[in-house]
C-alpha positions in Angstrom: -17.0 -17.7 12.1 -13.8 -18.7 10.3 -10.4 -17.2 10.4 -7.1 -18.0 8.7 -4.4 -18.8 11.2 -0.7 -19.1 10.5 0.3 -21.7 13.0 3.5 -22.7 11.3 5.4 -20.9 8.5 4.2 -21.6 4.9 1.0 -23.2 6.2 -2.4 -21.6 7.0 -5.3 -23.3 8.8 -8.9 -22.4 8.5 -10.1 -22.3 12.1 -13.6 -22.1 13.5 -14.1 -19.8 16.5 -16.8 -17.6 18.1 -17.5 -14.1 16.8 -15.6 -11.6 19.0 -17.5 -9.3 21.3 -16.5 -5.7 21.3 -15.2 -4.2 24.6 -15.6 -0.5 25.5 -14.6 1.7 22.6 -14.3 -1.3 20.2 -16.2 -2.5 17.1 -16.6 -5.7 15.2 -16.3 -5.6 11.4 -17.7 -8.3 9.1 -14.9 -8.6 6.6 -16.0 -8.9 2.9 -12.8 -8.8 0.9 -9.1 -8.7 1.9 -6.1 -8.2 -0.3 -2.7 -10.1 -0.3 0.3 -7.9 0.0 4.0 -8.8 -0.6 4.6 -8.2 3.1 2.0 -10.9 3.9 4.1 -13.4 1.8 7.1 -12.4 3.9 5.2 -13.2 7.1 4.0 -16.5 5.6 7.6 -17.5 4.8 9.0 -16.5 8.2 10.9 -13.5 6.9 9.5 -10.9 9.3 11.1 -11.1 12.7 8.3 -9.0 14.3 5.6 -11.6 13.4 5.0 -14.1 16.2 3.0 -17.3 15.6 0.1 -18.2 15.8 -1.0 -15.2 13.8 -3.9 -14.0 11.7 -2.2 -12.2 8.8 -3.4 -9.4 6.6 -3.8 -5.6 6.7 -5.8 -4.8 3.5 -9.6 -5.2 4.0 -13.0 -3.7 3.9 -16.3 -4.8 5.4 -19.4 -3.8 7.2 -19.9 -2.8 10.9 -21.4 -5.8 12.8 -21.4 -4.3 16.3 -20.2 -1.2 18.1 -19.6 -0.7 21.8 -19.2 3.0 21.9 -22.1 5.3 22.6 -20.3 8.3 21.0 -19.4 6.4 17.8 -21.0 7.7 14.5 -20.9 4.2 13.1 -23.8 1.8 13.1 -24.3 -1.9 12.1 -24.4 -2.2 8.3 -22.1 0.8 7.5 -19.4 0.0 4.9 -16.0 0.6 6.4 -12.3 0.0 6.5 -10.1 0.2 9.6 -6.8 1.9 9.8 -4.4 -0.9 10.6 -1.6 1.1 12.2 -2.2 1.1 16.0 -0.3 3.9 17.7 0.2 4.5 21.4 -1.5 7.9 21.2 0.7 9.6 23.7 4.3 9.9 22.4 5.6 13.0 20.6 5.0 11.5 17.1 1.4 10.7 17.9 0.7 14.1 19.4 1.9 15.9 16.2 -0.2 13.7 13.8 2.6 11.4 12.7 1.4 8.2 14.5 3.1 6.1 11.8 6.3 7.0 13.6 5.0 6.1 17.1 7.7 4.7 19.3 5.4 1.7 20.1 3.6 1.4 16.8 1.9 -1.9 16.1 0.7 -3.2 12.7 -2.3 -5.5 12.2 -1.3 -8.7 10.6 2.3 -8.5 11.9 2.4 -7.4 15.6 -1.1 -8.6 16.3 -4.0 -10.4 14.6 -5.0 -8.9 11.2 -7.8 -8.9 8.7 -7.8 -12.5 7.3 -10.9 -13.4 9.3 -14.7 -13.2 8.8 -15.1 -10.9 11.8 -12.4 -8.6 13.1 -12.2 -6.7 16.3 -10.9 -3.1 16.0 -10.9 0.2 17.9 -14.0 2.1 16.9 -12.0 5.3 16.5 -10.0 3.7 13.7 -12.9 3.1 11.4 -13.5 5.1 8.2 -16.8 5.0 6.3 -17.5 4.3 2.6 -20.5 5.3 0.6 -23.4 2.8 0.8 -23.1 2.1 -2.9 -19.4 1.7 -3.1 -18.0 -1.4 -4.9 -16.5 -3.5 -2.0 -13.9 -5.0 -4.2 -12.5 -1.5 -4.9 -12.9 -0.6 -1.2 -10.6 -3.5 -0.4 -7.8 -1.6 -2.2 -8.0 1.3 0.3 -4.9 0.3 2.1 -2.5 0.2 -0.9 -4.1 3.4 -2.1 -3.4 4.9 1.3 0.3 4.0 0.7 0.2 5.9 -2.5 -1.5 8.9 -0.9 1.0 9.0 2.0 4.0 8.6 -0.2 2.9 11.4 -2.5 2.2 13.6 0.5 5.8 13.0 1.7 7.2 14.0 -1.7 5.5 17.4 -1.6 4.4 17.0 -5.2 3.0 20.2 -6.7 0.7 20.6 -9.7 2.6 20.6 -13.0 5.7 18.7 -11.7 7.2 15.7 -13.4 7.5 12.3 -11.7 9.7 9.2 -12.2 8.8 5.9 -10.5 11.1 2.9 -10.5 9.0 -0.2 -10.6 5.6 -0.9 -12.3 4.2 -3.3 -9.7 1.0 -2.5 -7.8 2.4 0.1 -5.5 4.3 1.8 -8.3 1.1 1.9 -10.4 -0.9 3.3 -7.5 1.6 6.0 -6.8 1.4 6.9 -10.4 -2.4 7.1 -10.3 -2.2 9.4 -7.2 0.4 11.6 -8.8 -1.8 12.0 -11.9 -4.8 12.8 -9.7 -2.7 15.3 -7.8 -1.8 17.2 -11.0 1.6 15.9 -12.2 2.4 17.0 -15.7 4.3 13.8 -16.7 4.5 10.4 -14.9 7.1 8.0 -16.2 7.5 4.4 -14.9 10.8 2.6 -15.2 10.4 -1.2 -15.6 12.2 -4.1 -17.1 9.6 -6.9 -17.0 7.8 -7.0 -20.3 4.5 -8.2 -18.7 4.6 -5.3 -16.2 5.5 -2.9 -19.0 2.4 -3.9 -21.0 0.1 -3.7 -18.0 1.4 -0.2 -17.1 0.8 0.9 -20.7 -2.7 -0.6 -20.7 -3.3 1.7 -17.7 -2.3 4.7 -19.7 1.2 5.2 -18.3 4.4 6.2 -20.1 7.0 3.4 -19.5 10.7 3.6 -19.9 12.3 0.2 -20.5 15.3 0.0 -18.1 17.0 -2.7 -20.2 17.5 -0.3 -23.1 19.6 2.6 -21.9 19.2 4.7 -25.0 15.5 4.2 -25.2 15.2 4.8 -21.5 17.0 8.2 -21.7 15.0 9.2 -24.7 11.7 8.6 -22.9 12.8 10.4 -19.7 14.3 13.3 -21.7 11.2 13.8 -23.7 9.0 13.9 -20.6 11.2 16.5 -18.8 12.7 18.4 -21.8 16.1 17.0 -20.6 15.9 18.8 -17.2 15.3 15.8 -15.0 12.3 15.0 -12.8 11.0 17.0 -9.9 10.1 13.9 -7.8 11.1 10.2 -8.0 9.8 7.2 -6.1 11.9 4.1 -5.6 9.9 0.9 -5.3 12.2 -1.9 -6.4 14.4 -2.1 -3.2 17.5 -2.8 -5.2 20.6 -0.6 -5.8 19.9 -0.2 -9.5 16.5 1.3 -8.8 18.0 3.5 -6.1 20.7 4.8 -8.5 18.1 5.3 -11.3 15.8 7.4 -9.1 18.5 9.6 -7.7 20.2 10.2 -11.1 16.8 11.0 -12.7 16.2 14.0 -10.4 16.7 17.6 -11.5 18.6 20.0 -9.2 16.5 20.5 -6.1 14.5 17.3 -6.7 13.1 15.0 -4.1 13.4 11.2 -4.0 11.1 9.0 -1.9 12.4 5.6 -0.8 9.3 3.4 -0.8 10.7 -0.1 -1.3 12.1 -1.9 1.8 15.4 -3.8 1.1 16.2 -6.7 3.4 17.2 -5.6 6.9 20.8 -4.8 7.0 21.1 -3.9 3.3 23.5 -1.0 2.7 22.8 1.2 -0.3 25.5 3.2 -2.0 24.6 6.9 -2.4 25.9 9.3 -4.9 26.7 11.9 -2.3 27.8 14.5 -4.9 24.3 14.5 -6.4 22.9 15.1 -2.9 25.3 17.9 -2.2 25.8 19.8 -5.4 22.3 19.4 -6.7 20.7 20.0 -3.3 18.5 16.9 -3.9 16.6 15.4 -1.0 16.2 11.7 0.0 13.1 11.0 2.2 11.9 7.8 3.7 8.3 6.6 4.2 7.0 4.3 7.0 3.5 2.8 6.9 0.9 5.6 6.8 -1.4 7.8 8.9 -5.1 7.8 9.6 -5.3 11.1 7.7 -3.9 9.4 4.6 -6.4 6.6 4.8 -9.2 9.0 5.2 -8.1 10.7 2.0 -7.8 7.4 0.2 -11.3 6.5 1.2 -12.5 9.8 -0.1 -10.9 9.0 -3.5 -12.7 5.6 -3.6 -16.0 7.3 -2.6 -15.5 9.8 -5.3 -15.2 7.1 -8.0 -12.4 9.1 -9.7 -10.1 6.1 -9.9 -12.7 3.3 -10.3 -11.6 2.3 -13.8 -7.9 2.2 -13.0 -8.4 0.4 -9.7 -10.6 -2.2 -11.3 -7.7 -3.2 -13.5 -5.5 -3.9 -10.4 -7.8 -6.7 -9.2 -6.4 -9.7 -11.0 -8.2 -12.6 -9.2 -10.6 -13.3 -6.3 -10.4 -16.5 -4.3 -12.7 -17.8 -1.6 -11.0 -17.7 1.8 -10.9 -21.5 2.0 -8.4 -21.4 -1.0 -6.0 -19.1 0.8 -2.9 -21.1 0.1 -3.7 -21.2 -3.6 -4.3 -17.5 -3.6 -1.0 -16.8 -1.8 0.9 -18.9 -4.3 -0.8 -17.2 -7.2 0.1 -13.8 -5.8 3.7 -14.9 -5.3 4.4 -16.6 -8.6 2.3 -14.9 -11.3 3.7 -11.5 -12.3 0.4 -10.7 -14.1 -1.3 -10.6 -10.7 -1.4 -7.0 -9.4 -3.8 -7.6 -6.5 -5.2 -10.9 -5.5 -8.3 -10.6 -3.2 -9.8 -13.2 -0.9 -13.6 -13.3 -0.4 -14.6 -13.7 3.3 -18.3 -13.3 2.6 
């Protein structure tokens, strides 16, 4: 088998090695497709202090069960699956109340230990989630970013008929918008300044407010909410302007979710009067839970978002062209999700 190993920053080697053998309670998954996330590029560039080399990167993938070493597992070779890439300790307070993403010793595939950029990956059998036999595996490879959207919308407490503002029309902003619509949001408005991203969001059927034109921006937001402000907002951009935009866009009693991750040590200014006098809430999100990924897999199995998700897949590269794929994902703003084919 082949795997992609980051032995030094900004350089990936294609390495030949034996197929792993599953120990008790483990499974081996034959990876079919894996997606490139912005966080993978941070690891590639040496910007994630938690990532120690050598490392197999990646946390977005789907594949088929190759072997299982667990007599009680419901999975069998050939099943189409994904693996939840958050590895909790299972025994701390957060884990025991179903919030394993907040585990005191949480470990993330592709950062704290070897990830999915390999033809065969070793995982805990109890972290597998099944797809339908006829599911499109390219769409199944989007289950992890879709899980981010599901988890973030859960955290917002979105209710049917509420209005939503999203700062940033990149892949995660678009996915959160898709999940909000699926969950029954009345209006979803994306704030974006990049003309390419604006057009791509509009092609997906979203209402977009151009943040470079204050008058037009206010007009779009005002029309969507009848001037009352949004019930929920999601900040994706990781910059002060996006933060301010999301907080100011809220109605009284609204909830803002901080999704974007600014560089470590960044201090954001907060309009504390808005928090106090409007009783607005600011909530964070960290990774996601197994339950959120199970729901994301159900959405993919249902086919409800197939047409939208298909438009997120911008390019597919063979694994041997991994560096070209990484640079394409980094430099080309028309690329919403670049996949690598490990078949």
